[in-house]
PDB file of N, CA, C and O in Angstrom, chain B, residues numbered from 101:
ATOM      1  N   MET B 101      12.261 175.286-150.750  1.00  0.00           N
ATOM      2  CA  MET B 101      12.848 176.509-151.201  1.00  0.00           C
ATOM      3  C   MET B 101      14.471 176.349-151.251  1.00  0.00           C
ATOM      4  O   MET B 101      15.138 176.865-152.148  1.00  0.00           O
ATOM      5  N   LYS B 102      14.993 175.635-150.268  1.00  0.00           N
ATOM      6  CA  LYS B 102      16.415 175.440-150.383  1.00  0.00           C
ATOM      7  C   LYS B 102      16.946 174.741-151.496  1.00  0.00           C
ATOM      8  O   LYS B 102      18.079 174.985-151.913  1.00  0.00           O
ATOM      9  N   LEU B 103      16.089 173.755-152.086  1.00  0.00           N
ATOM     10  CA  LEU B 103      16.465 173.024-153.265  1.00  0.00           C
ATOM     11  C   LEU B 103      16.652 173.950-154.313  1.00  0.00           C
ATOM     12  O   LEU B 103      17.700 173.825-154.948  1.00  0.00           O
ATOM     13  N   TRP B 104      15.824 174.912-154.661  1.00  0.00           N
ATOM     14  CA  TRP B 104      15.897 175.819-155.764  1.00  0.00           C
ATOM     15  C   TRP B 104      17.121 176.732-155.567  1.00  0.00           C
ATOM     16  O   TRP B 104      17.758 177.090-156.558  1.00  0.00           O
ATOM     17  N   LYS B 105      17.462 177.107-154.384  1.00  0.00           N
ATOM     18  CA  LYS B 105      18.630 177.874-154.151  1.00  0.00           C
ATOM     19  C   LYS B 105      19.866 177.105-154.553  1.00  0.00           C
ATOM     20  O   LYS B 105      20.726 177.645-155.248  1.00  0.00           O
ATOM     21  N   TRP B 106      19.978 175.842-154.129  1.00  0.00           N
ATOM     22  CA  TRP B 106      21.184 175.117-154.505  1.00  0.00           C
ATOM     23  C   TRP B 106      21.256 174.859-155.922  1.00  0.00           C
ATOM     24  O   TRP B 106      22.339 174.896-156.507  1.00  0.00           O
ATOM     25  N   LEU B 107      20.022 174.565-156.590  1.00  0.00           N
ATOM     26  CA  LEU B 107      20.086 174.343-158.006  1.00  0.00           C
ATOM     27  C   LEU B 107      20.527 175.612-158.814  1.00  0.00           C
ATOM     28  O   LEU B 107      21.265 175.539-159.796  1.00  0.00           O
ATOM     29  N   GLY B 108      19.993 176.825-158.300  1.00  0.00           N
ATOM     30  CA  GLY B 108      20.427 178.069-158.856  1.00  0.00           C
ATOM     31  C   GLY B 108      21.976 178.391-158.843  1.00  0.00           C
ATOM     32  O   GLY B 108      22.610 178.852-159.793  1.00  0.00           O
ATOM     33  N   LEU B 109      22.475 178.060-157.578  1.00  0.00           N
ATOM     34  CA  LEU B 109      23.932 178.088-157.339  1.00  0.00           C
ATOM     35  C   LEU B 109      24.817 177.189-158.225  1.00  0.00           C
ATOM     36  O   LEU B 109      25.908 177.521-158.689  1.00  0.00           O
ATOM     37  N   ALA B 110      24.188 175.988-158.398  1.00  0.00           N
ATOM     38  CA  ALA B 110      24.926 174.982-159.205  1.00  0.00           C
ATOM     39  C   ALA B 110      24.893 175.531-160.657  1.00  0.00           C
ATOM     40  O   ALA B 110      25.924 175.459-161.326  1.00  0.00           O
ATOM     41  N   GLY B 111      23.848 176.035-161.142  1.00  0.00           N
ATOM     42  CA  GLY B 111      23.679 176.527-162.414  1.00  0.00           C
ATOM     43  C   GLY B 111      24.714 177.778-162.675  1.00  0.00           C
ATOM     44  O   GLY B 111      25.422 177.869-163.677  1.00  0.00           O
ATOM     45  N   VAL B 112      24.681 178.616-161.721  1.00  0.00           N
ATOM     46  CA  VAL B 112      25.651 179.815-161.913  1.00  0.00           C
ATOM     47  C   VAL B 112      27.117 179.275-161.910  1.00  0.00           C
ATOM     48  O   VAL B 112      27.938 179.746-162.698  1.00  0.00           O
ATOM     49  N   ALA B 113      27.455 178.264-161.005  1.00  0.00           N
ATOM     50  CA  ALA B 113      28.848 177.737-161.062  1.00  0.00           C
ATOM     51  C   ALA B 113      29.071 177.081-162.408  1.00  0.00           C
ATOM     52  O   ALA B 113      30.176 177.202-162.936  1.00  0.00           O
ATOM     53  N   GLY B 114      28.072 176.370-163.027  1.00  0.00           N
ATOM     54  CA  GLY B 114      28.298 175.646-164.282  1.00  0.00           C
ATOM     55  C   GLY B 114      28.477 176.658-165.420  1.00  0.00           C
ATOM     56  O   GLY B 114      29.299 176.412-166.303  1.00  0.00           O
ATOM     57  N   VAL B 115      27.748 177.784-165.444  1.00  0.00           N
ATOM     58  CA  VAL B 115      27.996 178.821-166.474  1.00  0.00           C
ATOM     59  C   VAL B 115      29.315 179.513-166.272  1.00  0.00           C
ATOM     60  O   VAL B 115      29.946 179.874-167.265  1.00  0.00           O
ATOM     61  N   ALA B 116      29.778 179.724-165.066  1.00  0.00           N
ATOM     62  CA  ALA B 116      31.113 180.414-164.824  1.00  0.00           C
ATOM     63  C   ALA B 116      32.200 179.408-165.312  1.00  0.00           C
ATOM     64  O   ALA B 116      33.188 179.845-165.902  1.00  0.00           O
ATOM     65  N   ALA B 117      32.053 178.131-165.092  1.00  0.00           N
ATOM     66  CA  ALA B 117      33.063 177.198-165.401  1.00  0.00           C
ATOM     67  C   ALA B 117      33.086 177.032-166.948  1.00  0.00           C
ATOM     68  O   ALA B 117      34.152 176.867-167.541  1.00  0.00           O
ATOM     69  N   THR B 118      32.022 177.073-167.516  1.00  0.00           N
ATOM     70  CA  THR B 118      31.910 177.020-169.042  1.00  0.00           C
ATOM     71  C   THR B 118      32.556 178.236-169.782  1.00  0.00           C
ATOM     72  O   THR B 118      33.222 178.143-170.814  1.00  0.00           O
ATOM     73  N   GLY B 119      32.268 179.382-169.115  1.00  0.00           N
ATOM     74  CA  GLY B 119      32.788 180.537-169.622  1.00  0.00           C
ATOM     75  C   GLY B 119      34.392 180.561-169.491  1.00  0.00           C
ATOM     76  O   GLY B 119      35.085 180.985-170.415  1.00  0.00           O
ATOM     77  N   ALA B 120      34.906 180.107-168.359  1.00  0.00           N
ATOM     78  CA  ALA B 120      36.333 180.042-168.236  1.00  0.00           C
ATOM     79  C   ALA B 120      37.012 179.081-169.194  1.00  0.00           C
ATOM     80  O   ALA B 120      38.107 179.366-169.678  1.00  0.00           O
ATOM     81  N   VAL B 121      36.340 177.871-169.497  1.00  0.00           N
ATOM     82  CA  VAL B 121      36.913 176.955-170.410  1.00  0.00           C
ATOM     83  C   VAL B 121      36.872 177.646-171.752  1.00  0.00           C
ATOM     84  O   VAL B 121      37.884 177.566-172.449  1.00  0.00           O
ATOM     85  N   ILE B 122      35.874 178.285-172.177  1.00  0.00           N
ATOM     86  CA  ILE B 122      35.759 178.876-173.527  1.00  0.00           C
ATOM     87  C   ILE B 122      36.865 180.014-173.655  1.00  0.00           C
ATOM     88  O   ILE B 122      37.564 180.107-174.665  1.00  0.00           O
ATOM     89  N   ALA B 123      36.972 180.817-172.637  1.00  0.00           N
ATOM     90  CA  ALA B 123      37.975 181.898-172.647  1.00  0.00           C
ATOM     91  C   ALA B 123      39.427 181.357-172.802  1.00  0.00           C
ATOM     92  O   ALA B 123      40.255 181.895-173.538  1.00  0.00           O
ATOM     93  N   ARG B 124      39.646 180.352-172.119  1.00  0.00           N
ATOM     94  CA  ARG B 124      40.982 179.710-172.096  1.00  0.00           C
ATOM     95  C   ARG B 124      41.275 179.123-173.578  1.00  0.00           C
ATOM     96  O   ARG B 124      42.388 179.211-174.096  1.00  0.00           O
ATOM     97  N   ASP B 125      40.290 178.586-174.135  1.00  0.00           N
ATOM     98  CA  ASP B 125      40.448 178.015-175.440  1.00  0.00           C
ATOM     99  C   ASP B 125      40.611 179.091-176.534  1.00  0.00           C
ATOM    100  O   ASP B 125      41.387 178.970-177.482  1.00  0.00           O
ATOM    101  N   GLN B 126      39.792 180.176-176.315  1.00  0.00           N
ATOM    102  CA  GLN B 126      39.955 181.274-177.271  1.00  0.00           C
ATOM    103  C   GLN B 126      41.354 182.039-177.207  1.00  0.00           C
ATOM    104  O   GLN B 126      41.868 182.516-178.218  1.00  0.00           O
ATOM    105  N   ARG B 127      41.896 182.114-176.008  1.00  0.00           N
ATOM    106  CA  ARG B 127      43.277 182.741-175.778  1.00  0.00           C
ATOM    107  C   ARG B 127      44.271 181.913-176.476  1.00  0.00           C
ATOM    108  O   ARG B 127      45.171 182.440-177.130  1.00  0.00           O
ATOM    109  N   ARG B 128      44.136 180.542-176.357  1.00  0.00           N
ATOM    110  CA  ARG B 128      45.103 179.621-176.942  1.00  0.00           C
ATOM    111  C   ARG B 128      45.026 179.771-178.502  1.00  0.00           C
ATOM    112  O   ARG B 128      46.070 179.857-179.147  1.00  0.00           O
ATOM    113  N   ARG B 129      43.835 179.801-179.097  1.00  0.00           N
ATOM    114  CA  ARG B 129      43.711 179.986-180.434  1.00  0.00           C
ATOM    115  C   ARG B 129      44.168 181.218-181.132  1.00  0.00           C
ATOM    116  O   ARG B 129      44.627 181.260-182.274  1.00  0.00           O
ATOM    117  N   SER B 130      43.979 182.294-180.255  1.00  0.00           N
ATOM    118  CA  SER B 130      44.412 183.633-180.715  1.00  0.00           C
ATOM    119  C   SER B 130      45.938 183.763-180.717  1.00  0.00           C
ATOM    120  O   SER B 130      46.481 184.677-181.338  1.00  0.00           O
ATOM    121  N   GLN B 131      46.634 182.845-180.018  1.00  0.00           N
ATOM    122  CA  GLN B 131      48.139 182.948-180.037  1.00  0.00           C
ATOM    123  C   GLN B 131      48.795 182.345-181.175  1.00  0.00           C
ATOM    124  O   GLN B 131      49.969 182.582-181.461  1.00  0.00           O
ATOM    125  N   VAL B 132      48.014 181.538-181.849  1.00  0.00           N
ATOM    126  CA  VAL B 132      48.509 180.775-183.085  1.00  0.00           C
ATOM    127  C   VAL B 132      48.498 181.679-184.218  1.00  0.00           C
ATOM    128  O   VAL B 132      47.481 182.303-184.520  1.00  0.00           O
ATOM    129  N   THR B 133      49.703 181.784-184.925  1.00  0.00           N
ATOM    130  CA  THR B 133      49.881 182.650-186.061  1.00  0.00           C
ATOM    131  C   THR B 133      49.323 181.895-187.371  1.00  0.00           C
ATOM    132  O   THR B 133      49.338 180.666-187.435  1.00  0.00           O
ATOM    133  N   PRO B 134      48.829 182.710-188.415  1.00  0.00           N
ATOM    134  CA  PRO B 134      48.428 182.049-189.510  1.00  0.00           C
ATOM    135  C   PRO B 134      49.439 181.102-190.185  1.00  0.00           C
ATOM    136  O   PRO B 134      49.050 180.118-190.814  1.00  0.00           O
ATOM    137  N   ASP B 135      50.681 181.398-190.052  1.00  0.00           N
ATOM    138  CA  ASP B 135      51.745 180.610-190.673  1.00  0.00           C
ATOM    139  C   ASP B 135      51.858 179.237-189.865  1.00  0.00           C
ATOM    140  O   ASP B 135      52.160 178.191-190.439  1.00  0.00           O
ATOM    141  N   GLU B 136      51.606 179.305-188.542  1.00  0.00           N
ATOM    142  CA  GLU B 136      51.511 178.011-187.760  1.00  0.00           C
ATOM    143  C   GLU B 136      50.349 177.111-188.196  1.00  0.00           C
ATOM    144  O   GLU B 136      50.468 175.892-188.319  1.00  0.00           O
ATOM    145  N   VAL B 137      49.130 177.844-188.440  1.00  0.00           N
ATOM    146  CA  VAL B 137      47.921 177.018-188.885  1.00  0.00           C
ATOM    147  C   VAL B 137      48.217 176.424-190.175  1.00  0.00           C
ATOM    148  O   VAL B 137      47.911 175.257-190.416  1.00  0.00           O
ATOM    149  N   ARG B 138      48.814 177.194-191.036  1.00  0.00           N
ATOM    150  CA  ARG B 138      49.143 176.662-192.484  1.00  0.00           C
ATOM    151  C   ARG B 138      50.034 175.373-192.287  1.00  0.00           C
ATOM    152  O   ARG B 138      49.763 174.296-192.818  1.00  0.00           O
ATOM    153  N   GLU B 139      51.107 175.587-191.482  1.00  0.00           N
ATOM    154  CA  GLU B 139      52.055 174.427-191.332  1.00  0.00           C
ATOM    155  C   GLU B 139      51.450 173.259-190.733  1.00  0.00           C
ATOM    156  O   GLU B 139      51.823 172.147-191.107  1.00  0.00           O
ATOM    157  N   ARG B 140      50.504 173.389-189.793  1.00  0.00           N
ATOM    158  CA  ARG B 140      49.801 172.251-189.171  1.00  0.00           C
ATOM    159  C   ARG B 140      48.898 171.564-190.279  1.00  0.00           C
ATOM    160  O   ARG B 140      48.822 170.339-190.379  1.00  0.00           O
ATOM    161  N   LEU B 141      48.266 172.386-191.047  1.00  0.00           N
ATOM    162  CA  LEU B 141      47.425 171.844-192.126  1.00  0.00           C
ATOM    163  C   LEU B 141      48.171 171.023-193.156  1.00  0.00           C
ATOM    164  O   LEU B 141      47.736 169.947-193.567  1.00  0.00           O
ATOM    165  N   HIS B 142      49.355 171.585-193.575  1.00  0.00           N
ATOM    166  CA  HIS B 142      50.327 170.831-194.465  1.00  0.00           C
ATOM    167  C   HIS B 142      50.792 169.513-193.864  1.00  0.00           C
ATOM    168  O   HIS B 142      50.915 168.510-194.567  1.00  0.00           O
ATOM    169  N   GLU B 143      51.078 169.522-192.427  1.00  0.00           N
ATOM    170  CA  GLU B 143      51.532 168.317-191.886  1.00  0.00           C
ATOM    171  C   GLU B 143      50.413 167.271-191.852  1.00  0.00           C
ATOM    172  O   GLU B 143      50.668 166.083-192.055  1.00  0.00           O
ATOM    173  N   ARG B 144      49.160 167.715-191.593  1.00  0.00           N
ATOM    174  CA  ARG B 144      48.025 166.777-191.554  1.00  0.00           C
ATOM    175  C   ARG B 144      47.807 166.104-193.029  1.00  0.00           C
ATOM    176  O   ARG B 144      47.570 164.918-193.255  1.00  0.00           O
ATOM    177  N   LEU B 145      47.948 167.156-193.964  1.00  0.00           N
ATOM    178  CA  LEU B 145      47.845 166.677-195.346  1.00  0.00           C
ATOM    179  C   LEU B 145      48.763 165.618-195.768  1.00  0.00           C
ATOM    180  O   LEU B 145      48.393 164.637-196.414  1.00  0.00           O
ATOM    181  N   ALA B 146      50.177 165.869-195.327  1.00  0.00           N
ATOM    182  CA  ALA B 146      51.151 164.851-195.610  1.00  0.00           C
ATOM    183  C   ALA B 146      50.934 163.529-194.866  1.00  0.00           C
ATOM    184  O   ALA B 146      51.303 162.471-195.378  1.00  0.00           O
ATOM    185  N   GLU B 147      50.325 163.574-193.636  1.00  0.00           N
ATOM    186  CA  GLU B 147      49.996 162.343-192.934  1.00  0.00           C
ATOM    187  C   GLU B 147      48.954 161.550-193.611  1.00  0.00           C
ATOM    188  O   GLU B 147      48.937 160.327-193.473  1.00  0.00           O
ATOM    189  N   SER B 148      48.038 162.201-194.373  1.00  0.00           N
ATOM    190  CA  SER B 148      46.895 161.426-195.040  1.00  0.00           C
ATOM    191  C   SER B 148      47.425 160.959-196.202  1.00  0.00           C
ATOM    192  O   SER B 148      48.628 161.046-196.452  1.00  0.00           O
ATOM    193  N   ASP B 149      46.531 160.415-197.016  1.00  0.00           N
ATOM    194  CA  ASP B 149      47.068 159.893-198.404  1.00  0.00           C
ATOM    195  C   ASP B 149      47.095 160.899-199.377  1.00  0.00           C
ATOM    196  O   ASP B 149      47.371 160.623-200.545  1.00  0.00           O
ATOM    197  N   GLY B 150      46.821 162.105-198.990  1.00  0.00           N
ATOM    198  CA  GLY B 150      46.919 163.296-199.921  1.00  0.00           C
ATOM    199  C   GLY B 150      45.518 163.817-200.231  1.00  0.00           C
ATOM    200  O   GLY B 150      44.532 163.439-199.599  1.00  0.00           O
ATOM    201  N   PRO B 151      45.469 164.744-201.279  1.00  0.00           N
ATOM    202  CA  PRO B 151      44.137 165.427-201.386  1.00  0.00           C
ATOM    203  C   PRO B 151      43.091 164.600-201.986  1.00  0.00           C
ATOM    204  O   PRO B 151      41.941 165.040-202.002  1.00  0.00           O
ATOM    205  N   ASP B 152      43.392 163.306-202.545  1.00  0.00           N
ATOM    206  CA  ASP B 152      42.422 162.412-203.073  1.00  0.00           C
ATOM    207  C   ASP B 152      41.727 161.552-202.021  1.00  0.00           C
ATOM    208  O   ASP B 152      40.742 160.873-202.310  1.00  0.00           O
ATOM    209  N   ASP B 153      42.254 161.591-200.795  1.00  0.00           N
ATOM    210  CA  ASP B 153      41.845 160.837-199.662  1.00  0.00           C
ATOM    211  C   ASP B 153      40.326 161.289-199.426  1.00  0.00           C
ATOM    212  O   ASP B 153      39.997 162.396-199.001  1.00  0.00           O
ATOM    213  N   ARG B 154      39.448 160.243-199.774  1.00  0.00           N
ATOM    214  CA  ARG B 154      38.043 160.569-199.506  1.00  0.00           C
ATOM    215  C   ARG B 154      37.353 159.572-198.441  1.00  0.00           C
ATOM    216  O   ARG B 154      36.228 159.101-198.610  1.00  0.00           O
ATOM    217  N   SER B 155      38.115 159.329-197.400  1.00  0.00           N
ATOM    218  CA  SER B 155      37.641 158.385-196.499  1.00  0.00           C
ATOM    219  C   SER B 155      36.238 158.850-195.845  1.00  0.00           C
ATOM    220  O   SER B 155      36.108 159.946-195.299  1.00  0.00           O
ATOM    221  N   GLY B 156      35.290 157.977-195.949  1.00  0.00           N
ATOM    222  CA  GLY B 156      33.964 158.380-195.364  1.00  0.00           C
ATOM    223  C   GLY B 156      33.046 159.215-196.306  1.00  0.00           C
ATOM    224  O   GLY B 156      31.877 159.471-196.015  1.00  0.00           O
ATOM    225  N   ALA B 157      33.660 159.627-197.466  1.00  0.00           N
ATOM    226  CA  ALA B 157      32.746 160.392-198.437  1.00  0.00           C
ATOM    227  C   ALA B 157      32.163 159.410-199.437  1.00  0.00           C
ATOM    228  O   ALA B 157      32.729 158.358-199.734  1.00  0.00           O
ATOM    229  N   ARG B 158      31.022 159.802-199.931  1.00  0.00           N
ATOM    230  CA  ARG B 158      30.312 158.865-200.878  1.00  0.00           C
ATOM    231  C   ARG B 158      30.735 159.339-202.302  1.00  0.00           C
ATOM    232  O   ARG B 158      30.872 160.534-202.566  1.00  0.00           O
ATOM    233  N   PRO B 159      30.918 158.414-203.136  1.00  0.00           N
ATOM    234  CA  PRO B 159      31.332 158.747-204.529  1.00  0.00           C
ATOM    235  C   PRO B 159      30.338 159.555-205.322  1.00  0.00           C
ATOM    236  O   PRO B 159      30.591 159.879-206.482  1.00  0.00           O
TER     237      PRO B 159
END
């Protein structure tokens, strides 16, 4: 019976930890403005070969 209690407690701790990580990630994402997202996307596009870069895509 003690084994099930420990497994249950470990499960609850795992769910709580996962929820904390998701909440932290969501807070960080909600603080980014649309202009910042657009700027990052433009930077990533400039770093790549451009819009015709089809690495990994089939013709």
